[in-house]
C-alpha positions as CSV (number, residue, x, y, z in Angstrom):
1,M,0.0,0.0,0.0
2,N,2.1,2.9,-1.3
3,Y,-0.7,5.3,-2.2
4,A,-2.3,8.3,-0.5
5,N,-4.9,8.8,-3.2
6,V,-6.9,5.6,-3.0
7,A,-7.4,5.5,-6.8
8,R,-3.7,5.2,-7.3
9,M,-3.9,1.5,-6.4
10,L,-4.8,0.8,-10.1
11,H,-1.5,2.4,-11.3
12,D,0.5,0.4,-8.7
13,H,-0.7,-2.8,-10.3
14,L,0.6,-1.9,-13.7
15,G,4.1,-3.2,-12.9
16,P,3.3,-6.7,-11.5
17,R,0.0,-7.5,-13.3
18,P,-1.0,-5.1,-16.1
19,D,-2.7,-7.8,-18.2
20,Q,-4.5,-9.6,-15.3
21,E,-8.3,-9.2,-15.4
22,A,-9.3,-6.6,-12.8
23,L,-13.0,-6.1,-13.4
24,V,-15.8,-8.1,-15.1
25,F,-19.4,-7.0,-15.6
26,E,-21.7,-9.0,-17.9
27,D,-19.7,-9.3,-21.2
28,R,-17.3,-6.4,-20.5
29,R,-13.9,-7.3,-19.1
30,Y,-11.0,-5.0,-18.1
31,T,-7.4,-5.7,-17.3
32,F,-5.7,-3.5,-14.7
33,A,-4.1,-1.5,-17.5
34,E,-7.4,-1.1,-19.3
35,L,-9.2,-0.2,-16.1
36,E,-6.7,2.5,-15.2
37,R,-7.0,4.1,-18.7
38,C,-10.9,4.1,-18.4
39,V,-10.6,5.7,-15.0
40,D,-8.3,8.4,-16.3
41,R,-10.5,9.2,-19.3
42,T,-13.5,9.4,-17.0
43,A,-11.7,11.7,-14.6
44,H,-11.0,14.0,-17.6
45,A,-14.7,13.9,-18.5
46,L,-15.7,14.7,-14.9
47,S,-13.2,17.5,-14.8
48,Q,-14.6,19.0,-18.0
49,A,-18.1,18.8,-16.4
50,G,-16.8,21.1,-13.6
51,I,-15.9,18.5,-10.9
52,R,-13.1,19.8,-8.7
53,R,-11.3,18.5,-5.6
54,G,-13.7,18.4,-2.6
55,D,-16.8,18.5,-4.8
56,R,-19.5,15.9,-4.1
57,A,-20.9,13.8,-6.9
58,A,-23.9,11.5,-6.0
59,L,-24.5,8.2,-7.8
60,L,-28.0,6.7,-8.1
61,A,-27.6,3.6,-10.3
62,G,-27.4,-0.1,-10.3
63,T,-24.1,-2.0,-10.0
64,S,-22.0,-1.8,-13.1
65,D,-18.5,-1.4,-14.4
66,H,-19.4,2.3,-15.2
67,Y,-20.3,2.8,-11.6
68,V,-17.0,1.5,-10.3
69,I,-15.0,3.5,-12.9
70,A,-16.8,6.7,-11.9
71,M,-16.0,6.2,-8.2
72,F,-12.3,5.7,-8.9
73,A,-12.3,8.7,-11.3
74,L,-13.8,10.9,-8.6
75,A,-11.2,9.8,-6.1
76,K,-8.5,10.5,-8.7
77,L,-9.7,14.1,-8.9
78,G,-9.8,14.4,-5.1
79,A,-13.6,14.6,-5.3
80,I,-16.1,12.8,-3.0
81,A,-18.4,10.0,-4.3
82,V,-21.8,9.7,-2.6
83,P,-23.5,6.4,-3.5
84,L,-27.3,6.6,-2.9
85,N,-29.5,3.7,-2.1
86,V,-31.6,2.8,-5.2
87,R,-34.3,1.4,-2.8
88,W,-35.0,4.7,-1.2
89,A,-38.1,6.6,-1.8
90,A,-38.0,10.0,-3.6
91,D,-38.2,11.9,-0.3
92,E,-35.2,10.0,1.0
93,I,-33.2,10.8,-2.2
94,A,-34.2,14.5,-1.7
95,Y,-33.0,14.3,1.9
96,A,-29.6,13.0,0.9
97,L,-29.2,15.6,-1.9
98,D,-30.0,18.4,0.5
99,D,-27.6,16.9,3.0
100,V,-24.5,16.7,0.8
101,T,-25.4,19.3,-2.0
102,P,-23.6,17.4,-4.8
103,A,-22.4,19.2,-7.9
104,L,-23.4,16.3,-10.1
105,L,-25.9,13.4,-9.9
106,L,-24.8,10.4,-11.9
107,I,-27.7,8.1,-12.9
108,D,-28.7,5.2,-15.1
109,A,-31.8,4.7,-17.2
110,E,-33.4,2.3,-14.7
111,H,-33.4,4.9,-11.9
112,S,-33.8,8.1,-13.9
113,E,-37.4,8.6,-12.9
114,L,-36.5,8.1,-9.2
115,A,-33.6,10.5,-9.6
116,G,-35.8,13.1,-11.3
117,T,-38.5,12.9,-8.6
118,G,-36.0,13.0,-5.8
119,A,-34.1,15.9,-7.3
120,A,-37.3,17.9,-7.9
121,R,-38.1,17.6,-4.1
122,A,-34.7,18.7,-3.1
123,A,-34.0,22.4,-2.3
124,G,-31.3,22.6,-4.9
125,A,-31.3,20.0,-7.7
126,P,-27.9,19.1,-9.1
127,A,-27.2,18.6,-12.8
128,A,-27.8,15.0,-13.8
129,L,-25.7,12.9,-16.2
130,D,-26.2,9.3,-17.3
131,L,-23.3,7.0,-16.4
132,H,-23.8,5.1,-19.6
133,A,-26.3,5.3,-22.5
134,P,-26.9,3.9,-26.0
135,P,-24.7,5.2,-28.8
136,G,-25.6,8.7,-29.9
137,R,-26.8,9.8,-26.5
138,D,-24.9,11.9,-24.0
139,S,-23.4,10.1,-21.1
140,L,-20.3,10.1,-18.9
141,A,-19.0,7.0,-20.7
142,A,-19.5,8.6,-24.1
143,R,-17.6,11.7,-23.0
144,A,-14.8,9.6,-21.6
145,A,-14.5,7.6,-24.8
146,A,-13.8,10.8,-26.7
147,I,-10.9,11.8,-24.5
148,T,-7.5,11.7,-26.1
149,A,-5.5,14.0,-23.7
150,A,-2.5,12.8,-21.7
151,P,-3.3,11.2,-18.3
152,L,-4.3,13.5,-15.5
153,P,-2.1,13.5,-12.4
154,Y,-3.6,12.0,-9.2
155,A,-4.9,14.7,-6.9
156,D,-2.4,15.4,-4.2
157,V,-4.6,14.4,-1.3
158,E,-3.8,13.6,2.4
159,L,-4.8,10.3,4.0
160,D,-7.4,12.2,6.1
161,D,-9.1,13.8,3.1
162,P,-12.5,12.2,2.4
163,H,-13.2,10.4,-0.9
164,R,-16.6,8.9,-0.1
165,I,-19.7,9.6,1.9
166,L,-21.6,6.4,2.5
167,Y,-25.0,6.5,4.2
168,T,-25.8,4.2,7.1
169,S,-28.6,1.6,6.8
170,G,-31.0,3.7,8.9
171,T,-32.7,0.7,10.6
172,T,-33.6,2.8,13.7
173,S,-33.4,6.4,12.5
174,R,-32.6,8.6,9.5
175,P,-29.6,7.4,7.5
176,K,-26.4,9.4,8.2
177,G,-23.6,10.1,5.8
178,A,-20.4,8.5,7.2
179,L,-17.2,9.9,5.8
180,H,-14.6,7.5,4.4
181,T,-11.2,9.1,4.0
182,H,-8.4,7.9,1.7
183,G,-6.7,6.7,4.9
184,C,-9.8,4.8,6.2
185,S,-9.9,2.8,3.0
186,A,-6.1,2.2,2.9
187,W,-6.0,0.8,6.4
188,N,-9.1,-1.3,5.7
189,H,-7.4,-2.7,2.7
190,R,-4.4,-3.8,4.8
191,A,-6.8,-5.5,7.3
192,M,-8.8,-7.3,4.6
193,A,-5.7,-8.5,2.7
194,A,-4.4,-10.1,5.9
195,D,-7.5,-11.2,7.8
196,A,-9.5,-12.4,4.8
197,D,-6.4,-13.8,3.1
198,L,-6.9,-11.9,-0.2
199,R,-4.4,-13.0,-2.8
200,P,-3.5,-11.6,-6.3
201,G,-5.3,-13.7,-8.8
202,D,-8.2,-14.5,-6.6
203,R,-11.6,-13.9,-8.1
204,L,-14.2,-12.1,-5.9
205,L,-18.0,-12.2,-6.8
206,V,-19.4,-8.9,-5.6
207,S,-23.2,-9.2,-5.3
208,Y,-23.7,-6.5,-2.7
209,P,-24.8,-3.2,-4.1
210,M,-22.3,-0.3,-4.4
211,F,-24.2,1.8,-1.9
212,H,-23.4,-0.7,0.8
213,V,-20.0,-1.0,2.6
214,S,-19.8,-4.7,1.8
215,G,-20.0,-4.0,-1.9
216,L,-17.0,-1.6,-1.5
217,E,-14.9,-2.6,1.4
218,A,-15.9,-5.7,3.4
219,P,-14.1,-6.9,1.2
220,G,-15.7,-5.4,-1.8
221,V,-14.4,-3.7,-5.0
222,F,-12.0,-1.3,-3.4
223,A,-10.5,-3.7,-0.9
224,A,-10.2,-6.5,-3.5
225,L,-8.7,-4.5,-6.3
226,S,-6.1,-3.1,-3.9
227,A,-4.9,-6.7,-3.3
228,G,-4.8,-7.6,-7.0
229,V,-8.0,-9.6,-6.9
230,T,-10.3,-9.8,-9.9
231,C,-13.8,-8.4,-9.2
232,V,-16.8,-9.9,-10.9
233,L,-19.8,-7.7,-10.5
234,L,-23.4,-8.9,-10.2
235,D,-26.4,-6.5,-10.2
236,G,-28.9,-8.4,-8.2
237,G,-30.1,-11.9,-8.9
238,D,-31.4,-15.0,-7.1
239,A,-29.4,-18.0,-5.8
240,G,-29.5,-19.6,-9.2
241,T,-27.9,-16.6,-10.8
242,V,-25.2,-16.4,-8.1
243,L,-24.4,-20.1,-8.6
244,D,-24.2,-19.7,-12.3
245,V,-21.5,-16.9,-11.9
246,L,-19.7,-18.8,-9.2
247,E,-19.4,-21.8,-11.5
248,R,-18.8,-20.0,-14.8
249,E,-16.2,-17.4,-13.6
250,R,-14.4,-19.9,-11.3
251,I,-15.0,-17.6,-8.3
252,T,-12.7,-18.2,-5.3
253,L,-14.2,-15.6,-2.9
254,T,-17.6,-14.2,-2.3
255,V,-19.6,-12.2,0.3
256,L,-23.3,-13.1,0.5
257,L,-26.3,-11.8,2.3
258,P,-27.5,-14.4,5.0
259,P,-30.8,-15.2,3.2
260,L,-29.0,-15.7,-0.2
261,Y,-26.3,-17.7,1.5
262,D,-28.9,-20.2,2.8
263,E,-30.4,-20.6,-0.7
264,V,-27.0,-21.0,-2.3
265,L,-26.1,-23.8,0.2
266,S,-29.3,-25.6,-0.7
267,A,-28.5,-25.7,-4.4
268,S,-24.7,-26.1,-4.2
269,P,-24.4,-29.9,-4.4
270,D,-25.3,-29.9,-8.1
271,R,-22.7,-27.2,-8.9
272,D,-18.9,-27.2,-9.6
273,L,-17.6,-25.0,-6.9
274,R,-14.1,-26.5,-6.7
275,A,-12.5,-23.1,-7.2
276,L,-14.2,-21.5,-4.2
277,R,-12.0,-20.9,-1.2
278,W,-14.2,-19.0,1.2
279,I,-17.6,-17.3,1.7
280,I,-18.1,-14.3,4.0
281,T,-21.5,-13.7,5.5
282,G,-23.1,-12.3,8.7
283,A,-25.2,-13.6,11.5
284,V,-24.1,-17.2,11.2
285,T,-26.3,-19.5,13.3
286,P,-25.0,-22.9,14.5
287,A,-27.5,-24.6,12.1
288,L,-26.2,-22.6,9.1
289,M,-22.6,-23.5,10.1
290,R,-23.4,-27.2,10.2
291,R,-25.1,-27.0,6.8
292,F,-22.1,-25.2,5.4
293,T,-19.6,-27.9,6.5
294,E,-22.0,-30.6,5.1
295,M,-22.6,-28.9,1.8
296,L,-19.2,-27.4,1.1
297,P,-16.6,-29.5,2.9
298,G,-13.1,-28.1,2.8
299,K,-14.3,-24.5,2.2
300,R,-13.7,-21.7,4.6
301,L,-16.7,-19.9,6.2
302,I,-16.0,-16.4,7.7
303,E,-18.5,-14.3,9.7
304,V,-18.0,-10.6,9.8
305,F,-19.6,-7.8,11.8
306,A,-19.3,-4.8,9.6
307,M,-20.3,-1.1,10.0
308,T,-20.4,1.7,7.6
309,E,-18.6,3.8,10.1
310,A,-15.8,1.2,10.3
311,T,-15.1,1.3,6.5
312,G,-15.9,-2.4,6.6
313,P,-15.6,-5.1,9.3
314,L,-15.0,-4.5,12.9
315,T,-14.7,-8.2,13.8
316,L,-14.1,-11.4,12.0
317,L,-14.9,-15.0,13.1
318,D,-13.4,-17.9,11.3
319,E,-15.2,-21.3,11.0
320,A,-12.6,-22.9,13.2
321,H,-13.8,-21.0,16.2
322,M,-17.6,-20.9,15.5
323,V,-18.4,-23.8,17.8
324,E,-16.2,-22.7,20.6
325,K,-17.3,-19.1,20.3
326,A,-21.0,-19.6,19.4
327,G,-22.9,-16.4,19.8
328,R,-19.8,-14.3,19.3
329,T,-19.1,-12.2,16.2
330,G,-15.4,-12.6,16.3
331,R,-12.2,-10.7,17.3
332,A,-11.3,-7.2,16.1
333,V,-9.7,-7.1,12.7
334,R,-6.3,-5.6,12.3
335,N,-6.0,-1.8,12.9
336,V,-9.1,-1.9,15.2
337,E,-9.3,-1.9,19.0
338,L,-12.6,-2.7,20.8
339,R,-13.6,-2.0,24.4
340,I,-16.8,-2.2,26.5
341,V,-17.8,0.7,28.7
342,D,-20.5,1.5,31.2
343,E,-22.9,4.5,31.1
344,Q,-20.2,6.7,32.5
345,G,-17.7,5.7,29.8
346,Q,-15.6,3.6,32.1
347,P,-14.2,0.2,30.9
348,V,-16.0,-2.9,32.4
349,P,-14.6,-6.3,33.1
350,A,-14.6,-9.2,30.6
351,G,-18.0,-10.8,30.2
352,T,-19.9,-7.7,31.3
353,T,-22.4,-6.2,28.9
354,G,-22.0,-2.5,28.1
355,F,-21.6,-0.1,25.3
356,V,-19.2,-1.1,22.4
357,Q,-16.6,1.4,21.5
358,A,-14.0,1.1,18.7
359,R,-10.9,3.0,17.5
360,G,-8.3,2.8,14.9
361,P,-7.2,4.5,11.6
362,K,-10.0,2.8,9.5
363,L,-12.8,4.3,11.6
364,S,-14.7,7.1,10.0
365,P,-13.9,10.5,11.5
366,G,-17.6,11.3,11.7
367,Y,-20.7,12.1,9.7
368,W,-21.1,14.6,6.9
369,G,-22.2,18.0,8.2
370,T,-20.8,17.5,11.7
371,L,-17.1,17.9,11.0
372,E,-15.6,20.8,9.0
373,P,-12.7,20.5,8.2
374,V,-12.3,16.8,8.6
375,R,-9.3,15.7,10.7
376,P,-9.8,12.2,12.1
377,D,-8.2,11.2,15.4
378,P,-7.2,7.5,15.4
379,A,-6.9,7.6,19.2
380,R,-10.5,8.7,19.7
381,W,-12.9,6.1,20.8
382,F,-16.0,5.8,18.6
383,D,-19.4,5.0,20.1
384,T,-20.8,2.3,17.8
385,G,-24.3,2.6,19.4
386,D,-24.2,-1.1,20.1
387,L,-24.5,-3.2,23.3
388,G,-22.0,-6.0,23.7
389,S,-19.5,-7.9,25.8
390,L,-15.9,-9.0,25.3
391,D,-14.9,-12.4,26.6
392,S,-11.4,-13.1,28.1
393,D,-10.1,-13.9,24.6
394,G,-11.3,-10.7,23.1
395,Y,-14.3,-12.1,21.2
396,L,-17.2,-9.7,20.8
397,G,-20.7,-10.7,21.8
398,Y,-23.3,-8.5,20.1
399,H,-26.4,-7.7,22.1
400,G,-28.1,-5.3,19.8
401,R,-28.4,-1.6,19.4
402,A,-28.3,0.5,22.5
403,K,-31.5,2.1,21.4
404,E,-33.1,-1.3,21.0
405,V,-33.5,-2.1,24.7
406,I,-36.9,-2.6,26.3
407,K,-37.3,-1.2,29.8
408,S,-39.6,-3.8,31.4
409,G,-40.4,-3.6,35.1
410,G,-36.9,-2.2,35.8
411,E,-35.1,-4.8,33.7
412,N,-33.3,-4.2,30.5
413,V,-34.4,-6.5,27.7
414,S,-32.3,-6.8,24.5
415,M,-34.3,-7.1,21.4
416,A,-31.4,-8.7,19.6
417,E,-31.0,-11.4,22.3
418,I,-34.6,-12.5,21.8
419,E,-34.2,-12.4,18.0
420,R,-31.1,-14.5,18.2
421,V,-33.0,-17.2,20.2
422,L,-35.9,-17.1,17.8
423,G,-33.5,-17.3,14.8
424,Q,-32.3,-20.7,16.0
425,H,-35.8,-22.2,15.7
426,P,-35.8,-24.4,12.6
427,G,-39.2,-23.1,11.5
428,I,-38.4,-19.4,11.6
429,Q,-37.0,-17.6,8.6
430,A,-36.8,-14.2,10.3
431,A,-38.2,-12.5,13.4
432,C,-38.2,-8.9,14.7
433,I,-38.9,-7.6,18.2
434,V,-40.6,-4.3,18.9
435,R,-41.7,-2.7,22.2
436,I,-45.3,-2.3,23.2
437,T,-46.7,-0.5,26.3
438,H,-48.0,-2.5,29.3
439,P,-50.0,-1.1,32.2
440,T,-47.9,-2.9,34.8
441,W,-44.4,-3.4,33.3
442,G,-44.2,-0.2,31.3
443,E,-42.9,-1.9,28.1
444,V,-42.9,-5.6,27.0
445,P,-41.5,-7.3,23.9
446,K,-43.7,-8.2,20.9
447,A,-42.5,-10.6,18.2
448,Y,-43.2,-10.4,14.5
449,V,-42.5,-13.8,13.0
450,L,-42.0,-14.9,9.4
451,L,-42.0,-18.7,9.1
452,R,-40.1,-20.7,6.6
453,E,-42.2,-22.0,3.7
454,G,-43.7,-25.4,4.5
455,T,-43.3,-25.1,8.3
456,Q,-45.7,-24.5,11.1
457,A,-45.4,-23.0,14.6
458,D,-47.7,-21.2,16.9
459,A,-47.3,-18.8,19.8
460,D,-47.4,-21.5,22.5
461,E,-44.5,-23.4,20.8
462,L,-42.4,-20.3,20.3
463,E,-43.0,-19.1,23.8
464,A,-41.8,-22.5,25.2
465,W,-38.8,-22.3,22.8
466,C,-37.9,-18.9,24.3
467,R,-38.4,-19.9,27.9
468,A,-35.8,-22.7,27.4
469,S,-33.1,-20.0,26.8
470,L,-34.4,-16.7,28.2
471,A,-35.6,-15.3,31.5
472,G,-39.3,-15.1,31.8
473,F,-39.4,-11.3,31.5
474,K,-37.6,-11.5,28.2
475,V,-40.2,-13.8,26.5
476,P,-42.5,-11.9,24.1
477,R,-45.9,-11.3,25.5
478,T,-47.5,-10.9,22.0
479,W,-46.9,-12.7,18.8
480,E,-47.8,-11.7,15.2
481,F,-47.2,-14.1,12.3
482,V,-46.7,-12.3,9.0
483,D,-46.3,-13.2,5.3
484,D,-43.5,-10.7,4.8
485,L,-41.2,-8.4,6.7
486,P,-39.6,-5.1,5.6
487,F,-35.9,-5.9,4.8
488,N,-33.2,-3.4,3.9
489,H,-30.5,-4.0,1.3
490,S,-28.3,-5.8,3.9
491,G,-31.0,-8.3,4.7
492,K,-31.8,-6.7,8.1
493,V,-35.4,-6.2,9.1
494,L,-36.3,-2.6,9.3
495,R,-37.4,-2.4,12.9
496,R,-38.3,1.2,12.8
497,V,-41.0,0.4,10.1
498,L,-42.6,-2.2,12.4
499,Q,-42.2,0.0,15.5
500,D,-43.8,2.9,13.7
501,H,-46.6,0.6,12.6
502,E,-47.1,-0.6,16.2
503,N,-47.1,3.0,17.5
504,T,-49.7,4.0,15.0
505,R,-51.9,1.1,16.1
506,T,-51.7,1.9,19.7
507,A,-51.9,5.7,19.5
508,P,-54.9,7.3,21.1
509,P,-57.6,8.6,18.7
């Protein structure tokens, strides 16, 4: 890692591997040399469009080679890329545009209507430009293809200059724009290369979207390319599509959403996955781990606990320790320290539940709009907003968001703890706990339950299941079985949607 400007990683690969495939999307393939040339021409086109160092450019588009090229080109100029969630509503797009006031909005045809509606509702709508368009139409790719000028120099940035604003998932509140500096990414790349064992010549399937930290850094496009890994992009798709790409492209590494991971395992026996070395996923249950070892013997399973604010993973748990450390999310990755503190901010003994704090050079310096100018302090402890505990070996136990605690009769009840127990029931696909008011206890837990197809369970059965592992005051008092749950792009249930629904139900007329 010899670069300050994160985009320079492509240039640094020209010596050892100029002709190695770097990026694949559908039928378009780029070597490292070709990718660097495309990035430079795109940087020229963005510069001609008025983008300067420190400017923000938002992206509202599906995953593609053009998306990745634009992000690297923006970094080369010293500008700041702002990936926007394509699943947001128009009002949420408007909120983000008002928040970061981008100089340019890069879009694709599929999301042009959403972009237009969102921009119209923003206080100041930026100019919009298609990333790519059919021949004869104006687009960033067309402008870049016409460039014949000599290569631009890389912007002379510092490690603590931002190159990306990535919005948090917003499961409990409004999304916030976490700043990723050139240094945050560089330190994460070191951690991922070592802890995830990224090797030049590996082939990573990137199925997470580009507006998610896993699509970029956990390890996604940026972390993988920095290690000389070929990135194969996939814009959505079911388990069958994922398996087709794993097989056809001889994929060695992939990061999968937990629901997709389950489906891929079910279909894997009929596929040639000999090239596969490891799969990274989140929230691995003992049942899923057993299925993995049965279906994919000899492969490596890695669980990560990632945060947008951490520019990727905070912890990593290897399959070798999943039985011994069941219920833990792993140890801190390189360049990250973790500690648990009480409400006064004082460290607590091993095994004690408290507030999770992290520090290190890959932690975001803060959120857009709260720091100006940005000067991150690697020695500063960052409040993750999570509850957890560290055992004597330094393995983190995740007990949910600090805001996701129910105060019931003087006891603190972790919603995540109940969900973890319910998640181990063989008939449950997903469950979400919300708080409801109670005349005696103040608040009590209510469970929304989505059963697996073809299975049956009722409230009595699930109550007994919970009582076998939880104190009585933690067992849900009310159960609601549903046909669907609101998930975000990470596969997490949007608790705030269900809580708002519950609050509306119980609000006085």
